[in-house]
Every structure is written in structure tokens, then in C-alpha cells.
Biotite code that builds the C-alpha atoms (Angstrom):
import biotite.structure as struc

atoms = struc.array([
    struc.Atom([-0.071, -0.008, 0.183], chain_id="A", res_id=1, res_name="MET", atom_name="CA", element="C"),
    struc.Atom([2.640, 2.363, 1.101], chain_id="A", res_id=2, res_name="ARG", atom_name="CA", element="C"),
    struc.Atom([4.447, 1.508, -2.231], chain_id="A", res_id=3, res_name="ARG", atom_name="CA", element="C"),
    struc.Atom([1.273, 2.116, -4.295], chain_id="A", res_id=4, res_name="THR", atom_name="CA", element="C"),
    struc.Atom([0.673, 5.812, -2.462], chain_id="A", res_id=5, res_name="VAL", atom_name="CA", element="C"),
    struc.Atom([4.201, 6.721, -3.170], chain_id="A", res_id=6, res_name="GLY", atom_name="CA", element="C"),
    struc.Atom([4.168, 6.019, -6.591], chain_id="A", res_id=7, res_name="ILE", atom_name="CA", element="C"),
    struc.Atom([0.939, 7.797, -7.248], chain_id="A", res_id=8, res_name="ALA", atom_name="CA", element="C"),
    struc.Atom([2.112, 10.644, -5.187], chain_id="A", res_id=9, res_name="TRP", atom_name="CA", element="C"),
    struc.Atom([5.107, 11.082, -7.580], chain_id="A", res_id=10, res_name="ASP", atom_name="CA", element="C"),
    struc.Atom([3.237, 10.784, -10.788], chain_id="A", res_id=11, res_name="ILE", atom_name="CA", element="C"),
    struc.Atom([0.729, 13.550, -9.097], chain_id="A", res_id=12, res_name="LEU", atom_name="CA", element="C"),
    struc.Atom([3.411, 15.988, -7.822], chain_id="A", res_id=13, res_name="THR", atom_name="CA", element="C"),
    struc.Atom([5.071, 16.156, -11.071], chain_id="A", res_id=14, res_name="PHE", atom_name="CA", element="C"),
    struc.Atom([2.077, 18.282, -13.028], chain_id="A", res_id=15, res_name="TRP", atom_name="CA", element="C"),
    struc.Atom([1.205, 21.650, -11.966], chain_id="A", res_id=16, res_name="THR", atom_name="CA", element="C"),
    struc.Atom([-2.291, 22.611, -10.392], chain_id="A", res_id=17, res_name="ARG", atom_name="CA", element="C"),
    struc.Atom([-4.228, 23.597, -13.560], chain_id="A", res_id=18, res_name="ARG", atom_name="CA", element="C"),
    struc.Atom([-4.494, 19.981, -14.911], chain_id="A", res_id=19, res_name="PHE", atom_name="CA", element="C"),
    struc.Atom([-5.710, 18.914, -11.113], chain_id="A", res_id=20, res_name="HIS", atom_name="CA", element="C"),
    struc.Atom([-6.717, 21.815, -9.124], chain_id="A", res_id=21, res_name="PRO", atom_name="CA", element="C"),
    struc.Atom([-6.841, 19.863, -5.506], chain_id="A", res_id=22, res_name="LEU", atom_name="CA", element="C"),
    struc.Atom([-3.231, 18.090, -6.532], chain_id="A", res_id=23, res_name="GLY", atom_name="CA", element="C"),
    struc.Atom([-0.672, 18.510, -3.828], chain_id="A", res_id=24, res_name="PRO", atom_name="CA", element="C"),
    struc.Atom([2.018, 21.130, -4.823], chain_id="A", res_id=25, res_name="PRO", atom_name="CA", element="C"),
    struc.Atom([4.059, 20.227, -7.885], chain_id="A", res_id=26, res_name="GLU", atom_name="CA", element="C"),
    struc.Atom([7.449, 19.869, -7.985], chain_id="A", res_id=27, res_name="ASN", atom_name="CA", element="C"),
    struc.Atom([7.978, 20.408, -12.146], chain_id="A", res_id=28, res_name="SER", atom_name="CA", element="C"),
    struc.Atom([7.242, 24.062, -12.095], chain_id="A", res_id=29, res_name="GLU", atom_name="CA", element="C"),
    struc.Atom([10.430, 24.772, -9.910], chain_id="A", res_id=30, res_name="ARG", atom_name="CA", element="C"),
    struc.Atom([12.619, 22.124, -10.445], chain_id="A", res_id=31, res_name="ALA", atom_name="CA", element="C"),
    struc.Atom([12.704, 21.612, -14.436], chain_id="A", res_id=32, res_name="VAL", atom_name="CA", element="C"),
    struc.Atom([14.019, 25.487, -14.755], chain_id="A", res_id=33, res_name="PRO", atom_name="CA", element="C"),
    struc.Atom([16.211, 25.200, -12.135], chain_id="A", res_id=34, res_name="GLU", atom_name="CA", element="C"),
    struc.Atom([17.764, 22.338, -13.659], chain_id="A", res_id=35, res_name="LEU", atom_name="CA", element="C"),
    struc.Atom([17.494, 23.706, -17.125], chain_id="A", res_id=36, res_name="SER", atom_name="CA", element="C"),
    struc.Atom([19.322, 26.879, -15.867], chain_id="A", res_id=37, res_name="ARG", atom_name="CA", element="C"),
    struc.Atom([22.056, 24.567, -14.007], chain_id="A", res_id=38, res_name="ARG", atom_name="CA", element="C"),
    struc.Atom([22.861, 22.671, -17.206], chain_id="A", res_id=39, res_name="VAL", atom_name="CA", element="C"),
    struc.Atom([23.005, 25.551, -19.397], chain_id="A", res_id=40, res_name="LYS", atom_name="CA", element="C"),
    struc.Atom([25.271, 27.130, -16.743], chain_id="A", res_id=41, res_name="GLN", atom_name="CA", element="C"),
    struc.Atom([27.634, 24.589, -16.406], chain_id="A", res_id=42, res_name="LEU", atom_name="CA", element="C"),
    struc.Atom([27.839, 23.558, -20.256], chain_id="A", res_id=43, res_name="SER", atom_name="CA", element="C"),
    struc.Atom([29.077, 27.489, -21.391], chain_id="A", res_id=44, res_name="ARG", atom_name="CA", element="C"),
    struc.Atom([32.613, 26.589, -20.791], chain_id="A", res_id=45, res_name="HIS", atom_name="CA", element="C"),
    struc.Atom([34.591, 25.960, -23.616], chain_id="A", res_id=46, res_name="ASP", atom_name="CA", element="C"),
    struc.Atom([35.974, 22.346, -22.304], chain_id="A", res_id=47, res_name="ASN", atom_name="CA", element="C"),
    struc.Atom([32.912, 21.773, -20.118], chain_id="A", res_id=48, res_name="ALA", atom_name="CA", element="C"),
    struc.Atom([31.866, 18.062, -20.114], chain_id="A", res_id=49, res_name="ARG", atom_name="CA", element="C"),
    struc.Atom([28.368, 17.638, -18.466], chain_id="A", res_id=50, res_name="VAL", atom_name="CA", element="C"),
    struc.Atom([26.807, 14.069, -17.155], chain_id="A", res_id=51, res_name="MET", atom_name="CA", element="C"),
    struc.Atom([23.539, 14.425, -15.969], chain_id="A", res_id=52, res_name="LEU", atom_name="CA", element="C"),
    struc.Atom([22.342, 11.463, -13.474], chain_id="A", res_id=53, res_name="THR", atom_name="CA", element="C"),
    struc.Atom([18.767, 10.769, -12.310], chain_id="A", res_id=54, res_name="ALA", atom_name="CA", element="C"),
    struc.Atom([16.795, 8.114, -10.715], chain_id="A", res_id=55, res_name="HIS", atom_name="CA", element="C"),
    struc.Atom([13.179, 7.984, -10.449], chain_id="A", res_id=56, res_name="SER", atom_name="CA", element="C"),
    struc.Atom([11.470, 10.706, -10.462], chain_id="A", res_id=57, res_name="GLN", atom_name="CA", element="C"),
    struc.Atom([14.188, 13.120, -10.881], chain_id="A", res_id=58, res_name="GLY", atom_name="CA", element="C"),
    struc.Atom([14.803, 10.947, -14.363], chain_id="A", res_id=59, res_name="SER", atom_name="CA", element="C"),
    struc.Atom([11.332, 12.546, -15.359], chain_id="A", res_id=60, res_name="VAL", atom_name="CA", element="C"),
    struc.Atom([12.312, 15.848, -13.874], chain_id="A", res_id=61, res_name="ILE", atom_name="CA", element="C"),
    struc.Atom([15.736, 15.798, -16.232], chain_id="A", res_id=62, res_name="ALA", atom_name="CA", element="C"),
    struc.Atom([13.798, 14.588, -19.277], chain_id="A", res_id=63, res_name="THR", atom_name="CA", element="C"),
    struc.Atom([11.414, 17.427, -19.427], chain_id="A", res_id=64, res_name="ALA", atom_name="CA", element="C"),
    struc.Atom([14.572, 19.524, -18.198], chain_id="A", res_id=65, res_name="SER", atom_name="CA", element="C"),
    struc.Atom([16.296, 18.580, -21.641], chain_id="A", res_id=66, res_name="LEU", atom_name="CA", element="C"),
    struc.Atom([13.288, 18.766, -23.421], chain_id="A", res_id=67, res_name="ALA", atom_name="CA", element="C"),
    struc.Atom([12.959, 22.439, -22.461], chain_id="A", res_id=68, res_name="SER", atom_name="CA", element="C"),
    struc.Atom([16.233, 23.001, -23.042], chain_id="A", res_id=69, res_name="LEU", atom_name="CA", element="C"),
    struc.Atom([16.413, 21.602, -26.710], chain_id="A", res_id=70, res_name="ALA", atom_name="CA", element="C"),
    struc.Atom([12.992, 23.276, -27.376], chain_id="A", res_id=71, res_name="GLY", atom_name="CA", element="C"),
    struc.Atom([14.895, 26.771, -26.369], chain_id="A", res_id=72, res_name="ALA", atom_name="CA", element="C"),
    struc.Atom([17.279, 25.720, -29.166], chain_id="A", res_id=73, res_name="GLY", atom_name="CA", element="C"),
    struc.Atom([20.445, 25.286, -26.672], chain_id="A", res_id=74, res_name="GLU", atom_name="CA", element="C"),
    struc.Atom([23.059, 22.458, -27.775], chain_id="A", res_id=75, res_name="ARG", atom_name="CA", element="C"),
    struc.Atom([23.134, 19.502, -25.956], chain_id="A", res_id=76, res_name="LEU", atom_name="CA", element="C"),
    struc.Atom([26.400, 18.066, -27.166], chain_id="A", res_id=77, res_name="ASP", atom_name="CA", element="C"),
    struc.Atom([28.223, 18.479, -24.308], chain_id="A", res_id=78, res_name="LYS", atom_name="CA", element="C"),
    struc.Atom([26.016, 16.219, -22.272], chain_id="A", res_id=79, res_name="LEU", atom_name="CA", element="C"),
    struc.Atom([26.049, 12.848, -20.886], chain_id="A", res_id=80, res_name="ALA", atom_name="CA", element="C"),
    struc.Atom([22.425, 11.465, -19.572], chain_id="A", res_id=81, res_name="PHE", atom_name="CA", element="C"),
    struc.Atom([22.408, 8.559, -17.357], chain_id="A", res_id=82, res_name="ILE", atom_name="CA", element="C"),
    struc.Atom([18.539, 7.469, -15.693], chain_id="A", res_id=83, res_name="THR", atom_name="CA", element="C"),
    struc.Atom([18.203, 4.857, -13.241], chain_id="A", res_id=84, res_name="LEU", atom_name="CA", element="C"),
    struc.Atom([14.903, 3.555, -13.130], chain_id="A", res_id=85, res_name="GLY", atom_name="CA", element="C"),
    struc.Atom([13.269, 5.935, -15.374], chain_id="A", res_id=86, res_name="ASN", atom_name="CA", element="C"),
    struc.Atom([9.468, 5.989, -14.878], chain_id="A", res_id=87, res_name="PRO", atom_name="CA", element="C"),
    struc.Atom([9.193, 7.722, -18.100], chain_id="A", res_id=88, res_name="THR", atom_name="CA", element="C"),
    struc.Atom([8.638, 4.427, -20.008], chain_id="A", res_id=89, res_name="GLY", atom_name="CA", element="C"),
    struc.Atom([6.292, 2.547, -17.850], chain_id="A", res_id=90, res_name="ARG", atom_name="CA", element="C"),
    struc.Atom([3.914, 5.403, -16.357], chain_id="A", res_id=91, res_name="LEU", atom_name="CA", element="C"),
    struc.Atom([4.432, 8.467, -18.110], chain_id="A", res_id=92, res_name="TYR", atom_name="CA", element="C"),
    struc.Atom([4.489, 7.301, -22.139], chain_id="A", res_id=93, res_name="ARG", atom_name="CA", element="C"),
    struc.Atom([1.977, 5.403, -20.951], chain_id="A", res_id=94, res_name="SER", atom_name="CA", element="C"),
    struc.Atom([-0.949, 7.640, -19.330], chain_id="A", res_id=95, res_name="PHE", atom_name="CA", element="C"),
    struc.Atom([0.397, 10.695, -20.677], chain_id="A", res_id=96, res_name="PHE", atom_name="CA", element="C"),
    struc.Atom([1.131, 9.876, -24.293], chain_id="A", res_id=97, res_name="PRO", atom_name="CA", element="C"),
    struc.Atom([0.669, 13.689, -25.327], chain_id="A", res_id=98, res_name="GLY", atom_name="CA", element="C"),
    struc.Atom([3.812, 14.722, -23.390], chain_id="A", res_id=99, res_name="TYR", atom_name="CA", element="C"),
    struc.Atom([6.179, 12.138, -22.815], chain_id="A", res_id=100, res_name="PHE", atom_name="CA", element="C"),
    struc.Atom([5.628, 10.249, -26.608], chain_id="A", res_id=101, res_name="CYS", atom_name="CA", element="C"),
    struc.Atom([8.081, 8.355, -28.059], chain_id="A", res_id=102, res_name="GLY", atom_name="CA", element="C"),
    struc.Atom([8.900, 10.818, -30.493], chain_id="A", res_id=103, res_name="GLY", atom_name="CA", element="C"),
    struc.Atom([9.537, 13.389, -27.395], chain_id="A", res_id=104, res_name="LEU", atom_name="CA", element="C"),
    struc.Atom([12.421, 10.512, -26.266], chain_id="A", res_id=105, res_name="LEU", atom_name="CA", element="C"),
    struc.Atom([13.872, 9.761, -29.373], chain_id="A", res_id=106, res_name="ARG", atom_name="CA", element="C"),
    struc.Atom([14.023, 13.585, -30.172], chain_id="A", res_id=107, res_name="TRP", atom_name="CA", element="C"),
    struc.Atom([16.098, 14.606, -26.726], chain_id="A", res_id=108, res_name="ILE", atom_name="CA", element="C"),
    struc.Atom([18.254, 11.331, -27.368], chain_id="A", res_id=109, res_name="ARG", atom_name="CA", element="C"),
    struc.Atom([18.942, 12.951, -31.335], chain_id="A", res_id=110, res_name="ALA", atom_name="CA", element="C"),
    struc.Atom([20.354, 16.009, -29.783], chain_id="A", res_id=111, res_name="GLU", atom_name="CA", element="C"),
    struc.Atom([22.608, 14.245, -27.635], chain_id="A", res_id=112, res_name="LEU", atom_name="CA", element="C"),
    struc.Atom([25.267, 14.643, -30.443], chain_id="A", res_id=113, res_name="VAL", atom_name="CA", element="C"),
    struc.Atom([28.610, 13.166, -31.190], chain_id="A", res_id=114, res_name="ASP", atom_name="CA", element="C"),
    struc.Atom([30.129, 10.685, -28.619], chain_id="A", res_id=115, res_name="ASP", atom_name="CA", element="C"),
    struc.Atom([27.630, 11.675, -25.993], chain_id="A", res_id=116, res_name="ASP", atom_name="CA", element="C"),
    struc.Atom([25.007, 9.214, -24.579], chain_id="A", res_id=117, res_name="VAL", atom_name="CA", element="C"),
    struc.Atom([21.798, 8.540, -22.615], chain_id="A", res_id=118, res_name="TRP", atom_name="CA", element="C"),
    struc.Atom([22.104, 5.254, -20.943], chain_id="A", res_id=119, res_name="LEU", atom_name="CA", element="C"),
    struc.Atom([18.951, 4.153, -19.246], chain_id="A", res_id=120, res_name="ASN", atom_name="CA", element="C"),
    struc.Atom([19.398, 1.437, -16.153], chain_id="A", res_id=121, res_name="ALA", atom_name="CA", element="C"),
    struc.Atom([17.081, -0.604, -14.900], chain_id="A", res_id=122, res_name="HIS", atom_name="CA", element="C"),
    struc.Atom([16.039, -3.938, -12.950], chain_id="A", res_id=123, res_name="ARG", atom_name="CA", element="C"),
    struc.Atom([13.772, -6.462, -14.306], chain_id="A", res_id=124, res_name="LEU", atom_name="CA", element="C"),
    struc.Atom([12.146, -6.243, -10.793], chain_id="A", res_id=125, res_name="THR", atom_name="CA", element="C"),
    struc.Atom([11.972, -2.526, -10.552], chain_id="A", res_id=126, res_name="ASP", atom_name="CA", element="C"),
    struc.Atom([7.874, -1.954, -9.808], chain_id="A", res_id=127, res_name="PRO", atom_name="CA", element="C"),
    struc.Atom([8.455, 1.629, -11.725], chain_id="A", res_id=128, res_name="ILE", atom_name="CA", element="C"),
    struc.Atom([11.515, 1.594, -13.722], chain_id="A", res_id=129, res_name="GLY", atom_name="CA", element="C"),
    struc.Atom([11.600, 0.277, -17.121], chain_id="A", res_id=130, res_name="ASP", atom_name="CA", element="C"),
    struc.Atom([13.227, -0.137, -20.567], chain_id="A", res_id=131, res_name="ALA", atom_name="CA", element="C"),
    struc.Atom([12.394, 3.514, -22.419], chain_id="A", res_id=132, res_name="ILE", atom_name="CA", element="C"),
    struc.Atom([14.147, 2.542, -26.032], chain_id="A", res_id=133, res_name="PHE", atom_name="CA", element="C"),
    struc.Atom([13.100, -0.491, -26.265], chain_id="A", res_id=134, res_name="THR", atom_name="CA", element="C"),
    struc.Atom([9.774, -2.126, -26.487], chain_id="A", res_id=135, res_name="GLY", atom_name="CA", element="C"),
    struc.Atom([6.084, -2.348, -28.470], chain_id="A", res_id=136, res_name="PRO", atom_name="CA", element="C"),
    struc.Atom([7.138, 1.042, -29.427], chain_id="A", res_id=137, res_name="ASP", atom_name="CA", element="C"),
    struc.Atom([8.102, 0.920, -33.205], chain_id="A", res_id=138, res_name="GLU", atom_name="CA", element="C"),
    struc.Atom([9.347, 4.036, -32.866], chain_id="A", res_id=139, res_name="ASP", atom_name="CA", element="C"),
    struc.Atom([11.822, 3.736, -30.313], chain_id="A", res_id=140, res_name="LEU", atom_name="CA", element="C"),
    struc.Atom([14.351, 1.317, -31.955], chain_id="A", res_id=141, res_name="ALA", atom_name="CA", element="C"),
    struc.Atom([17.396, 0.478, -30.396], chain_id="A", res_id=142, res_name="PRO", atom_name="CA", element="C"),
    struc.Atom([20.352, 2.961, -31.726], chain_id="A", res_id=143, res_name="PRO", atom_name="CA", element="C"),
    struc.Atom([23.048, 1.747, -33.957], chain_id="A", res_id=144, res_name="VAL", atom_name="CA", element="C"),
    struc.Atom([25.386, 2.771, -31.169], chain_id="A", res_id=145, res_name="ARG", atom_name="CA", element="C"),
    struc.Atom([23.786, 0.356, -28.719], chain_id="A", res_id=146, res_name="GLU", atom_name="CA", element="C"),
    struc.Atom([27.190, -0.429, -26.978], chain_id="A", res_id=147, res_name="ARG", atom_name="CA", element="C"),
    struc.Atom([26.933, 3.096, -25.387], chain_id="A", res_id=148, res_name="ILE", atom_name="CA", element="C"),
    struc.Atom([23.397, 4.350, -25.603], chain_id="A", res_id=149, res_name="SER", atom_name="CA", element="C"),
    struc.Atom([20.472, 2.802, -24.951], chain_id="A", res_id=150, res_name="GLY", atom_name="CA", element="C"),
    struc.Atom([18.733, 0.230, -22.317], chain_id="A", res_id=151, res_name="ASP", atom_name="CA", element="C"),
    struc.Atom([20.605, -1.615, -19.598], chain_id="A", res_id=152, res_name="VAL", atom_name="CA", element="C"),
    struc.Atom([19.140, -4.244, -17.510], chain_id="A", res_id=153, res_name="VAL", atom_name="CA", element="C"),
    struc.Atom([20.813, -4.447, -14.245], chain_id="A", res_id=154, res_name="LEU", atom_name="CA", element="C"),
    struc.Atom([20.917, -7.825, -12.789], chain_id="A", res_id=155, res_name="TRP", atom_name="CA", element="C"),
    struc.Atom([19.407, -7.981, -8.933], chain_id="A", res_id=156, res_name="ASP", atom_name="CA", element="C"),
    struc.Atom([22.235, -9.170, -6.272], chain_id="A", res_id=157, res_name="PRO", atom_name="CA", element="C"),
    struc.Atom([21.266, -12.519, -4.869], chain_id="A", res_id=158, res_name="PRO", atom_name="CA", element="C"),
    struc.Atom([18.891, -12.152, -2.213], chain_id="A", res_id=159, res_name="SER", atom_name="CA", element="C"),
    struc.Atom([15.889, -14.440, 0.002], chain_id="A", res_id=160, res_name="ARG", atom_name="CA", element="C"),
    struc.Atom([13.667, -11.192, -0.719], chain_id="A", res_id=161, res_name="TRP", atom_name="CA", element="C"),
    struc.Atom([12.307, -11.090, -3.719], chain_id="A", res_id=162, res_name="ARG", atom_name="CA", element="C"),
    struc.Atom([9.356, -8.190, -4.807], chain_id="A", res_id=163, res_name="PHE", atom_name="CA", element="C"),
    struc.Atom([7.542, -8.921, -7.873], chain_id="A", res_id=164, res_name="SER", atom_name="CA", element="C"),
    struc.Atom([6.018, -5.859, -9.931], chain_id="A", res_id=165, res_name="ARG", atom_name="CA", element="C"),
])
């Protein structure tokens, strides 16, 4: 029950109150612009390389930040992006396809040019994190550079405690 309420809370706190007026305070209205400014500030230096690493709900915020930067014409060619347990594929792309569609993810990934990467690591036992570049969507086919970019499965360490999805 606690896990289900936590997942619902993460999803509801991403969207602004205009989508659900009785919703909790949103984190995207402040976190997305702040992260966008910080990434832009760090990548302004000539020899700067920026590695953005995000986990779970932070992956959604980071993806939205990169989308806003790329949409504003900012170059993302100095950026490497690593997501861990990213719910964008399983939750957000499924329930909000108008905002987190495969085309958006493919577009952000295409903006990471040269040797830069977007690596998405997930566990098969993760209840919300999942693959985002491979799956049933035709437009999310794995890239040519599979060895440095795409979905990577992290295996669970041996344990007697197992949780299923």
C-alpha cells in the first residue's frame, strides 16, 4: 500500500495544479527550470562536459529539463545523460502520451550528438522503472550505438527477499 501511494504521489506532484486543482504542490514548476538553468550554466564553459544522472522521479524532471533546453534551441552536445529506474516509459509514456511520447524521447536522444550518450539502467524487478528505448513502440527502435547508449538491465544481487511487479 505504501509503495502504491508513493508512486501515485510522484506522478501527481509532477503536474501543475491547473491539471488537477486539488492536487499536491507540484515539483516540476520549480525543479525543471532550475535544472535547465544549471545544465546551461555548466555547459557554457569551453571544455566543459556535463554528466546528468537522475534516478526515478528525478529522471522525469531531467527529461523534461532536457526537452525544454532542446526546445529553446540550446545545444546538448556537451551532455551525457544517465537515468536509473526511469518511470518515463512505464508510467508517463503510458498515461500521458501527449507529453512523454516516443517521439519526444527520440528527439532528446538525437540532440545528444557526437560521442554523448543517454544510458537508461533498470532492473527487471523494479515496479516503476523500465526500458524506454526498447519495447512495443516502433519508433523507439534501439540505436546503432547500442554499446554506449540505450537500455541496460541491471541484475539483482542474490537475496532471499524478492518483490514482484
